[in-house]
Backbone as CSV, one residue per row, in Angstrom:
resi,resn,N_x,N_y,N_z,CA_x,CA_y,CA_z,C_x,C_y,C_z
1,MET,112.064,94.239,120.752,113.203,95.357,120.469,114.407,94.643,121.505
2,GLY,115.591,94.701,120.847,116.599,94.755,121.112,117.961,95.471,120.832
3,ARG,119.260,95.681,121.835,120.149,96.016,121.041,121.350,95.203,120.715
4,THR,121.632,94.829,119.879,122.863,93.848,119.495,124.253,94.102,119.390
5,GLY,124.458,95.066,120.674,125.552,95.690,120.652,126.191,96.788,121.313
6,ARG,126.964,97.507,121.442,127.744,98.935,121.718,127.217,99.351,120.486
7,GLY,126.513,100.613,121.050,126.448,101.908,119.385,125.239,101.261,118.427
8,ALA,124.948,99.899,118.388,124.307,99.324,117.263,122.658,99.666,117.442
9,ARG,122.284,99.954,116.255,120.578,100.601,116.097,120.240,99.540,116.912
10,VAL,118.053,99.554,117.026,117.660,98.964,117.679,116.973,98.332,116.263
11,VAL,116.718,96.645,116.546,115.395,96.467,115.547,114.712,95.729,116.757
12,ASN,113.733,96.002,115.925,111.983,96.013,116.916,111.654,94.223,115.793
13,VAL,111.997,93.045,116.702,111.519,92.070,115.954,110.336,91.726,116.249
14,ILE,109.121,91.333,115.080,107.446,91.218,116.228,107.332,89.752,115.577
15,GLN,107.962,88.616,116.521,108.163,87.311,116.438,106.445,86.459,116.847
16,ASN,105.641,87.297,117.158,104.257,86.574,118.062,103.054,87.505,117.512
17,ILE,102.456,87.402,116.238,101.763,88.484,115.872,99.812,87.886,117.015
18,LEU,99.678,87.466,117.981,99.087,86.679,118.293,98.126,88.360,119.144
19,TYR,99.199,89.167,119.216,98.329,90.465,119.855,98.197,91.685,118.568
20,LEU,98.832,91.221,117.628,98.153,91.978,116.506,96.587,91.307,115.887
21,HIS,97.182,89.881,115.451,95.675,89.408,114.922,94.727,89.742,115.914
22,PRO,93.249,89.769,114.773,92.003,89.987,115.269,91.614,88.720,116.575
23,GLU,91.628,87.760,115.974,91.723,86.565,116.939,92.016,86.792,117.810
24,GLY,93.236,87.026,118.346,93.934,86.928,118.966,93.812,88.542,120.236
25,VAL,93.249,89.618,119.715,92.806,90.562,120.172,91.405,90.007,121.084
26,ALA,90.746,89.515,120.744,89.013,89.442,120.632,89.389,88.210,122.426
27,MET,90.540,86.822,121.906,90.535,85.786,123.017,91.257,86.470,123.853
28,HIS,92.174,87.640,124.285,93.080,88.688,124.994,92.862,89.735,125.854
29,GLY,91.301,89.975,125.273,91.219,91.519,125.491,91.843,92.209,125.815
30,PHE,91.685,92.849,127.452,92.430,93.896,127.921,93.996,93.706,127.265
31,ARG,94.308,92.215,128.117,95.672,91.946,127.599,95.995,92.577,126.600
32,ALA,95.338,91.926,125.447,95.819,92.494,124.111,96.016,93.762,123.877
33,LYS,95.142,94.676,124.301,95.515,95.543,124.326,96.532,96.583,124.487
34,VAL,96.762,96.219,125.940,98.010,96.616,126.165,98.923,96.226,125.632
35,MET,99.390,95.123,125.216,100.493,94.653,124.296,100.284,95.173,122.816
36,ARG,99.317,95.620,122.330,99.340,96.116,120.853,99.685,97.695,121.465
37,GLY,99.483,98.214,122.700,100.078,99.732,122.920,101.898,99.521,122.286
38,ILE,101.994,98.913,123.765,103.786,98.452,123.767,103.971,97.908,122.773
39,ILE,103.545,96.902,121.814,104.390,97.087,120.484,103.920,97.801,119.799
40,ARG,103.325,98.576,119.871,103.495,99.909,118.948,104.175,101.264,119.252
41,ALA,104.209,101.352,120.650,105.519,102.358,121.291,106.541,101.931,120.634
42,THR,107.112,100.799,120.829,108.908,100.168,120.016,109.313,100.447,118.980
43,HIS,107.603,101.105,118.185,108.143,101.699,116.879,108.900,102.545,116.371
44,ARG,109.018,103.052,117.810,109.353,104.134,117.622,110.271,105.040,117.587
45,PHE,111.259,103.735,118.459,112.511,103.712,118.862,113.498,103.087,118.182
46,ALA,112.668,102.178,117.340,113.716,101.437,116.189,114.135,101.901,115.127
47,ASP,115.022,101.119,114.274,115.308,101.771,112.726,114.582,100.815,112.025
48,THR,114.336,99.372,112.565,113.736,98.252,111.338,113.061,97.481,112.442
49,THR,112.238,97.217,111.521,111.455,96.366,112.041,111.019,95.142,111.276
50,VAL,111.559,93.964,112.177,111.208,92.660,111.634,110.466,91.830,111.793
51,CYS,109.285,91.219,110.698,108.599,90.226,110.997,108.892,88.701,110.473
52,VAL,108.044,87.855,110.687,108.510,86.454,110.159,107.638,85.766,109.280
53,SER,106.790,86.692,108.777,105.572,85.999,107.726,104.913,87.295,107.167
54,ARG,104.630,87.362,105.539,103.928,88.212,105.100,102.695,88.629,105.601
55,GLU,101.863,87.412,106.837,100.855,88.118,107.409,101.270,88.679,108.190
56,SER,102.360,89.096,108.755,102.651,89.583,110.404,102.970,91.100,109.970
57,VAL,103.401,90.854,108.616,103.965,92.425,108.028,102.685,93.174,107.645
58,GLU,101.066,92.730,107.059,100.156,93.205,106.934,99.876,94.018,108.374
59,LEU,99.750,93.123,109.349,99.304,92.962,110.466,99.977,94.297,111.281
60,TRP,101.444,94.585,110.903,101.983,95.304,111.465,101.706,96.472,110.576
61,ARG,101.496,96.891,109.848,101.379,97.862,108.724,99.890,98.655,109.502
62,GLY,99.036,97.636,109.250,97.801,97.851,109.522,97.812,98.677,111.238
63,LEU,98.680,98.519,111.803,98.836,98.667,113.231,99.463,100.659,113.559
64,THR,100.343,100.050,112.561,101.061,101.009,112.615,101.437,102.437,111.482
65,GLY,100.943,101.758,110.369,100.851,102.201,108.942,102.331,102.433,108.852
66,ALA,103.383,101.236,109.026,104.408,101.363,108.699,104.821,99.839,108.066
67,ASP,105.956,100.260,107.310,106.085,98.821,106.702,107.286,98.390,107.524
68,SER,107.708,96.993,106.927,108.557,95.563,107.496,109.009,94.729,106.904
69,ILE,110.004,94.459,107.211,110.703,93.303,106.233,110.490,91.899,106.837
70,VAL,111.195,91.043,106.346,110.618,89.853,106.150,112.076,88.510,106.734
71,ILE,112.190,87.773,107.939,113.283,86.982,107.915,112.576,86.064,108.554
72,PRO,113.274,84.648,108.440,112.607,83.727,109.281,113.640,83.369,110.128
73,GLN,113.262,82.922,111.483,113.713,82.579,112.637,114.792,81.176,112.417
74,GLY,115.582,80.371,112.751,116.228,79.516,112.177,115.721,78.213,113.136
75,ILE,116.739,77.362,112.876,116.130,75.843,113.453,117.056,74.774,114.260
76,SER,117.323,74.444,115.201,118.415,73.332,115.259,119.011,72.378,114.770
77,GLY,119.886,71.685,114.864,120.359,70.904,114.611,120.063,69.353,114.864
78,VAL,118.775,69.047,116.162,118.602,67.870,116.020,117.395,67.374,115.294
79,HIS,116.844,68.404,114.569,115.830,68.015,113.541,116.592,67.852,112.357
80,GLN,116.444,66.197,112.377,117.084,65.823,110.962,116.123,64.543,110.791
81,PRO,115.789,63.763,110.101,115.523,63.059,109.372,116.264,61.954,110.378
82,GLY,115.485,60.450,110.635,116.323,59.609,111.264,116.460,58.489,110.441
83,GLU,117.617,57.277,110.746,117.542,56.343,109.902,116.614,55.284,110.023
84,GLY,116.180,54.672,110.756,115.602,54.423,111.337,113.634,54.122,110.700
85,PRO,113.351,52.969,110.312,111.690,53.038,109.534,111.068,54.184,110.338
86,ARG,109.545,54.797,109.472,109.247,54.996,110.197,107.475,54.514,110.683
87,GLU,106.765,54.819,111.713,105.726,54.186,112.191,104.470,54.481,111.956
88,ARG,103.378,54.279,111.362,102.277,54.821,111.326,101.526,55.584,112.368
89,ARG,102.084,56.598,113.173,101.868,57.261,114.445,101.558,58.266,113.992
90,ILE,100.444,59.175,114.356,100.222,60.517,114.541,100.411,61.488,115.494
91,THR,101.254,62.223,115.343,101.518,63.213,116.631,100.500,64.647,116.296
92,VAL,99.705,65.044,117.434,98.718,66.130,117.425,100.041,67.446,118.150
93,LEU,99.815,68.593,118.043,100.645,69.391,118.693,99.049,70.473,118.981
94,THR,99.436,70.666,120.077,98.543,72.286,120.450,98.952,72.619,121.846
95,GLY,98.514,72.897,122.780,98.566,73.731,123.825,97.462,74.199,124.107
96,SER,97.715,74.876,125.995,96.296,75.003,126.147,95.872,76.289,126.018
97,ASN,96.996,77.378,125.493,96.281,78.614,125.067,95.060,78.749,124.197
98,ALA,94.149,79.503,124.141,92.966,79.483,123.353,93.779,79.552,121.978
99,HIS,94.724,80.379,121.350,94.579,79.702,120.069,95.252,78.530,119.623
100,LYS,95.914,77.624,120.614,96.302,76.771,119.997,95.032,76.040,120.110
101,HIS,93.610,76.008,120.055,92.453,74.653,120.154,92.549,74.145,120.702
102,PRO,92.973,73.785,122.281,92.950,72.436,122.575,91.410,71.514,122.133
103,GLU,90.274,72.436,122.601,88.946,72.009,122.148,89.485,71.321,120.945
104,ILE,89.827,71.638,120.315,90.092,70.981,118.671,90.826,69.902,118.831
105,ALA,92.227,69.513,119.530,92.618,68.618,119.428,92.369,67.201,120.153
106,ARG,91.139,67.733,121.525,90.583,66.836,121.698,89.666,65.968,120.860
107,ASP,88.953,66.749,120.474,87.835,66.255,119.323,88.603,65.529,118.427
108,LEU,90.029,65.984,117.814,90.614,65.397,116.479,91.149,63.948,117.247
109,VAL,91.949,64.226,118.508,92.142,62.841,118.949,91.213,61.444,119.089
110,ASP,90.140,62.208,119.778,88.813,61.157,119.530,88.853,60.318,118.085
111,ALA,88.649,61.179,117.505,87.773,60.554,115.715,89.269,60.356,115.059
112,ALA,90.392,60.462,115.523,91.466,59.873,114.870,91.765,58.602,115.592
113,ARG,91.344,58.417,116.423,91.783,57.273,117.148,90.566,56.128,116.896
114,ARG,89.732,56.880,116.538,88.156,55.708,115.821,88.684,55.397,114.543
115,GLN,88.984,56.375,113.943,89.394,56.178,112.630,90.675,55.002,112.196
116,PHE,91.535,55.409,112.793,92.894,54.362,113.116,93.118,53.970,114.190
117,SER,92.128,52.600,114.387,92.140,52.324,115.147,93.773,50.799,115.868
118,ASP,94.225,51.207,114.876,95.699,50.240,115.026,96.994,51.153,114.998
119,THR,96.630,52.534,115.362,97.570,53.624,114.851,97.890,54.202,116.360
120,GLU,99.024,54.443,116.882,99.522,55.200,118.208,99.377,56.761,117.347
121,VAL,98.244,57.704,118.215,97.709,58.562,118.522,98.440,59.758,119.562
122,HIS,99.640,60.342,119.596,100.303,60.884,120.645,99.567,62.469,120.894
123,VAL,99.709,63.290,122.042,99.511,64.047,122.283,100.621,65.017,122.905
124,VAL,100.737,66.391,122.126,101.919,67.061,122.557,101.085,68.824,123.166
125,GLY,101.372,69.209,124.117,100.804,70.607,124.726,99.709,70.668,125.726
126,LEU,99.088,69.288,125.586,97.769,68.595,126.446,97.633,67.649,127.048
127,HIS,97.932,67.600,128.859,97.549,66.025,129.445,96.229,65.483,129.159
128,LEU,96.128,64.493,128.836,94.154,64.064,128.312,94.490,62.851,130.067
129,ASP,93.855,62.668,130.529,93.735,62.101,131.898,94.055,60.754,131.398
130,SER,94.859,59.592,132.339,94.849,58.685,131.891,95.215,57.942,130.810
131,ASP,96.192,59.432,129.856,96.636,58.961,128.754,98.129,58.855,128.057
132,SER,98.564,57.466,128.415,99.920,57.542,128.407,101.268,58.274,127.336
133,PHE,99.942,58.865,126.158,100.517,59.452,125.045,100.088,60.495,124.874
134,SER,99.862,61.096,126.146,99.913,62.649,125.957,100.932,63.049,127.027
135,HIS,101.249,64.348,126.724,102.910,64.967,127.453,102.004,66.889,126.849
136,GLN,102.534,66.908,128.642,102.198,68.518,128.564,102.735,69.143,127.878
137,GLN,104.595,68.246,128.120,106.078,69.179,127.277,106.595,68.603,127.500
138,LEU,107.285,68.516,126.186,108.629,67.456,125.545,109.934,68.223,125.692
139,ALA,110.745,67.814,125.856,112.222,68.579,125.805,112.644,68.869,123.713
140,SER,113.329,69.279,123.421,113.551,69.464,122.040,113.845,68.357,121.711
141,GLU,115.184,67.548,122.114,115.672,65.866,121.365,114.410,64.795,121.698
142,GLN,113.157,64.871,122.700,112.072,64.161,123.058,111.329,64.188,121.686
143,LEU,110.582,65.858,121.177,110.043,66.174,120.253,109.918,66.062,118.936
144,ALA,111.643,66.086,118.844,112.253,65.402,117.396,111.958,63.924,117.348
145,ALA,112.020,63.213,118.147,112.390,61.563,118.246,111.018,61.590,117.733
146,LEU,109.731,62.569,118.202,108.685,61.534,117.938,108.503,62.221,116.497
147,PHE,109.080,63.744,116.106,108.869,63.766,114.318,109.353,62.952,114.110
148,ARG,110.460,62.138,113.888,111.089,61.439,113.361,110.673,59.691,113.379
149,SER,109.516,59.453,114.129,109.120,58.351,114.135,106.979,58.111,113.966
150,SER,106.910,59.724,113.610,105.177,59.850,112.940,105.602,59.595,111.277
151,HIS,104.251,59.344,110.877,103.954,59.470,110.053,103.510,60.970,109.465
152,ALA,102.447,61.441,110.132,101.714,62.721,110.279,101.382,63.536,111.662
153,VAL,101.863,64.741,111.400,102.053,65.562,112.616,101.060,66.504,112.263
154,VAL,99.912,66.998,113.463,98.359,67.677,112.766,98.979,68.629,113.879
155,ILE,99.049,69.915,113.413,99.127,70.935,114.537,97.414,71.711,114.428
156,THR,97.174,72.387,115.673,95.541,72.802,115.844,95.979,74.061,115.520
157,SER,96.558,75.106,115.724,97.105,76.341,116.127,96.412,76.905,114.916
158,THR,95.307,78.433,115.178,95.020,79.496,113.844,95.630,80.269,114.232
159,ILE,97.066,80.499,115.022,97.417,81.721,115.215,99.198,81.720,115.250
160,GLU,99.892,81.657,114.289,101.287,81.586,113.824,102.084,82.487,113.200
161,SER,103.097,82.857,113.918,103.565,84.117,113.392,104.600,83.575,112.351
162,PHE,105.065,82.075,112.749,106.123,81.912,111.508,105.892,80.158,111.821
163,GLY,105.738,79.499,113.034,105.067,78.443,113.441,106.558,77.133,112.902
164,LEU,107.378,77.207,113.949,108.466,76.599,113.535,108.435,75.608,113.510
165,PRO,107.495,75.046,114.408,107.018,72.943,114.923,107.126,72.470,113.500
166,ALA,105.816,72.923,112.477,105.954,72.267,111.335,107.292,72.375,110.633
167,PHE,108.173,73.659,110.416,109.314,73.192,109.814,109.683,71.796,110.237
168,GLU,110.071,72.070,111.695,111.123,71.109,112.691,110.126,69.426,112.402
169,ALA,109.175,69.222,111.924,108.461,68.162,111.965,109.100,67.596,110.341
170,ARG,108.594,68.669,109.275,109.198,68.129,107.912,110.802,67.901,108.131
171,ALA,111.566,68.542,108.537,112.822,68.017,108.457,113.270,67.415,109.673
172,CYS,112.062,66.603,109.981,112.605,64.904,110.484,111.996,63.895,109.927
173,GLY,110.880,64.903,108.506,110.740,63.880,107.700,109.532,63.456,107.493
174,ALA,108.385,63.612,108.685,107.274,63.774,109.050,106.128,64.415,108.063
175,LEU,105.589,64.080,107.538,104.076,64.893,107.263,103.177,65.747,107.714
176,VAL,102.803,66.884,107.268,102.253,67.646,108.571,100.935,68.268,107.698
177,VAL,100.050,68.626,108.888,98.181,69.129,108.175,98.374,70.460,109.162
178,VAL,98.069,71.383,108.454,97.817,72.695,109.329,96.720,73.456,108.947
179,HIS,96.111,74.170,110.183,94.765,74.907,109.599,94.784,76.054,108.595
180,PRO,94.538,76.600,107.524,94.883,77.337,106.598,95.223,78.851,106.995
181,ARG,94.812,79.307,108.372,94.907,80.595,108.569,96.198,80.523,109.180
182,THR,96.924,80.399,109.035,98.513,79.977,110.085,99.628,80.725,108.733
183,ALA,100.872,81.165,109.815,101.945,81.441,108.477,102.377,79.939,108.257
184,MET,102.432,79.244,109.160,102.677,78.118,108.573,102.385,77.326,106.932
185,ALA,100.929,77.920,106.701,100.440,76.959,105.701,101.033,78.458,104.494
186,GLU,101.355,79.414,104.394,101.944,80.662,103.578,103.966,80.132,103.641
187,TRP,104.067,79.832,104.790,106.137,79.611,104.339,105.862,78.333,103.843
188,LEU,105.184,77.089,103.945,105.038,75.889,103.507,104.257,75.218,102.172
189,ALA,103.976,76.360,101.163,102.637,76.249,100.459,103.280,75.468,99.366
190,ASP,104.671,75.585,99.053,105.010,75.126,98.021,105.744,73.731,98.677
191,ASP,105.353,73.218,99.869,105.998,71.952,100.333,105.003,70.678,100.562
192,PRO,105.542,70.095,99.129,104.510,68.839,98.886,104.111,67.585,100.467
193,GLY,105.199,67.873,101.245,104.920,67.208,102.604,104.114,67.689,103.671
194,THR,103.211,69.202,103.168,102.582,69.947,104.280,101.291,69.965,103.618
195,PHE,100.185,69.663,103.932,98.735,69.207,104.134,98.307,70.758,104.481
196,VAL,97.485,71.419,103.790,96.803,72.980,104.528,94.937,72.215,104.394
197,ALA,94.669,71.888,105.609,92.931,71.536,105.898,92.119,72.598,104.782
198,GLY,91.086,72.195,104.371,89.911,72.640,104.056,89.035,74.099,104.812
199,GLY,89.296,73.878,106.095,88.398,74.826,107.144,89.567,74.248,108.240
200,VAL,88.595,75.053,109.365,89.357,75.206,110.892,88.498,74.371,111.565
201,GLY,88.628,73.683,111.850,88.089,72.458,113.639,88.360,70.959,113.048
202,ALA,88.638,70.337,114.420,88.472,68.917,114.136,88.138,68.319,113.144
203,GLU,87.155,68.528,112.223,86.709,67.658,111.220,86.891,67.978,110.163
204,ALA,87.472,69.333,110.223,88.430,69.580,108.229,89.928,69.052,108.650
205,LEU,90.603,69.016,110.020,91.604,68.554,110.357,91.763,67.024,110.101
206,LEU,90.725,66.247,110.168,90.806,64.431,110.170,90.379,64.102,108.660
207,GLU,89.885,64.966,107.870,89.551,64.800,106.297,90.647,64.793,105.990
208,THR,91.642,65.771,106.556,92.837,66.452,105.586,93.975,65.219,106.197
209,LEU,94.230,64.949,107.570,94.492,63.604,107.649,94.383,62.574,106.894
210,CYS,93.218,61.943,107.037,93.109,60.636,106.000,93.556,60.528,104.754
211,GLU,93.726,62.014,104.030,94.527,61.933,103.044,95.867,61.452,103.200
212,VAL,96.612,61.791,104.102,97.803,61.895,104.468,98.031,60.523,104.798
213,MET,97.344,59.640,105.511,97.801,58.268,106.122,97.020,57.670,105.129
214,ALA,96.496,57.630,104.188,96.567,56.732,102.736,97.462,56.661,101.894
215,LEU,98.514,57.667,102.252,99.380,57.553,101.620,100.284,56.675,102.123
216,PRO,101.922,56.160,101.846,102.464,55.285,102.305,103.571,55.908,103.088
217,VAL,103.856,55.331,104.168,105.535,55.761,105.096,106.215,56.123,104.366
218,ASP,107.294,57.369,104.515,107.578,57.796,103.629,107.817,58.022,101.916
219,ALA,106.737,58.045,102.087,106.241,58.617,100.626,106.400,59.899,100.154
220,ILE,106.478,60.526,101.095,107.286,62.076,100.619,108.539,62.267,101.278
221,GLY,109.254,62.768,100.935,111.191,63.152,101.672,110.611,64.278,102.723
222,ALA,112.035,64.136,104.024,111.790,65.242,104.563,112.495,66.350,103.485
223,ASN,111.839,67.792,104.540,112.381,68.813,103.637,112.922,69.815,104.258
224,THR,114.444,70.037,104.222,115.412,71.340,104.964,115.695,72.339,104.276
225,ASP,114.724,72.305,102.926,114.954,73.326,102.073,114.187,75.095,102.520
226,HIS,113.795,74.266,103.607,113.007,76.187,104.195,113.213,76.166,105.183
227,TYR,115.067,75.769,105.692,115.004,75.832,106.617,116.355,76.981,106.600
228,TRP,117.055,77.605,107.871,117.725,78.784,107.558,118.818,78.568,108.941
229,SER,119.879,78.770,108.826,120.848,77.993,109.722,121.230,78.923,110.854
230,ALA,120.778,80.340,111.052,120.990,80.940,111.769,119.948,81.348,112.970
231,ALA,120.120,81.453,114.176,119.041,81.741,115.347,118.441,83.224,114.758
232,GLY,117.832,83.666,115.592,117.342,84.914,115.454,118.184,86.203,115.600
233,VAL,118.783,86.115,116.600,120.209,87.146,117.444,120.671,87.369,116.188
234,THR,121.184,86.125,115.648,122.446,85.968,114.119,122.048,86.891,112.966
235,TRP,120.588,86.790,112.778,120.327,87.470,111.209,119.860,88.805,111.690
236,ALA,119.053,88.853,112.852,118.897,90.370,113.416,120.567,91.219,113.460
237,ASP,121.499,90.759,114.403,123.078,91.161,114.242,123.488,91.247,112.673
238,GLU,123.136,90.662,111.689,123.762,91.256,110.485,123.432,92.363,110.449
239,LEU,121.527,92.090,109.938,120.682,93.007,109.712,121.509,94.609,109.892
240,VAL,121.730,94.674,111.531,122.191,95.869,112.003,123.732,96.220,111.219
241,ARG,124.439,95.098,111.383,125.783,95.497,110.839,125.613,96.286,109.197
242,GLU,124.854,95.913,108.518,124.155,96.244,107.307,123.997,97.852,107.453
243,ARG,122.993,97.693,108.038,122.638,99.032,108.345,123.679,99.965,108.721
244,ARG,124.055,100.063,109.794,125.483,100.479,109.966,126.434,100.879,109.071
245,SER,126.429,99.830,108.033,127.545,100.233,107.043,126.626,101.105,106.300
246,ASP,125.523,101.217,105.841,125.324,102.065,104.502,125.196,103.337,105.333
247,VAL,125.035,103.332,106.329,124.909,104.963,107.630,126.722,105.560,107.171
248,LYS,127.472,104.826,107.350,129.214,105.504,107.133,129.574,105.231,105.915
249,GLY,128.740,104.558,105.377,129.094,105.019,103.693,128.337,105.753,102.957
250,ARG,127.697,106.683,103.446,126.794,108.085,103.284,127.342,109.479,103.753
251,ARG,128.462,108.975,104.598,129.223,109.850,105.747,130.323,110.538,104.663
């Protein structure tokens, strides 16, 4: 929740559904209950609630009984296709948080390295012992460079309100593999370069990854059509201005 200027109305922006999703609640227990209480309380003071996926809208309605609107985030200009040749490289995006499923990432990396012995498999979000291709964290420019040089990017998360890395990877030209229970699958449903696994887990992701790696490199071009140039604060500010204009017009 935030004010975008003096006298402006308040916009409640729900960008992370981790504490709204039943799976997230089960993972985080008491912390999730506290955060749900805080999120519910912000609803009382906000004119408008903005969610970044239809799934978030439904979860928000279930928590508060109130409606909200969907407006997506923006991306930075570093996520563009590269000029050089793309490699047969696989990048796995994960994290240490439970909903990022590092255990799935570990199993997937092991299986992918056996399946594609001639292919580099990079991991971002998890440092594997004695592994020069695993990175706990990368700067935005470094991650974009990795996307530009990758044939496929696999994202192991099962809870995302928007899933910006999937959009960034597609803007850089990589093919993307995601779990079916994410906003990424929702937003990129009509994108030919996004492949949704048939289930949750390393085996399902690997099966879909095999389909992707069978395609020629650059068989499907980059997708920038799903992107929006304005950052979150910009669209929230514009929303507030529109609502203030409506109020003035009714006076």
